[in-house]
N, C-alpha and C positions, 0 to 999 in steps of 0.2 A: 322345649323339643315340639320336634314334626312327630302328626303320625306318617306309617308307617301302613300300606297299605302291601302287604304278601299277597306274592299270586296264587291264584286258587288251583287247590291239587290236580285236580278235572281238567285246569289249562296246561300243566304240569305234563300229565300223563295223553294229552292231544301231544300239544307240540314238541314232546319228546320219544314219544312211540310211535302211537299213532300216524304224523302225518308221517316222520322220515321213513318211516317202515311201509309206507301207502298200506294200511291197515283201512276198510273202512270200518264206521264204528261197529257194525254188524261181526264181521271176521274178528275184531277186536274182542267183542263179546265169547267168539268163544273161543278166542286160547284163554278169556280168565275164568271160565268156566262159571261163567255168569249170563244170565239174560240179557235179550238186548232192552227192555222195560228197566232195566238196570243200571246200565252200564249208561244210558244216553243222557237219562237225565245228569249223570255223572262228567258229561264234559262237557256236560256250559256251567256256566260261573257262579250258578245261583246254587245249586243243593250245596252238600258239603260228601267231601269222597270220603271214606274209610280211611285209614290207615293201610288194612288188609288191600285194598283193593287197591292200590296204590302202588305199597309192593308186589300187587300180582303182574302188575302193569311191568315195572323192573324188571319180572323175570322175564317176560316176553325181549326184551332189551340185551340180555346178558344170554338166553337161551340161540340170540341168531346172530351173537359175536364172536 
């Protein structure tokens, strides 16, 4: 059986929300109501992004749709 390496949630947030909307990480943090210190590590593949932060990111997409 092969090993499945799923995308990191922070990568999903960056690729599907931050980049397409032309936001900086600072802007995204402001929209999410979190500090830059909280969001910046989340957009890198090392730490784990919480489900709450990911769902908040999706709210940005749907509020601009």
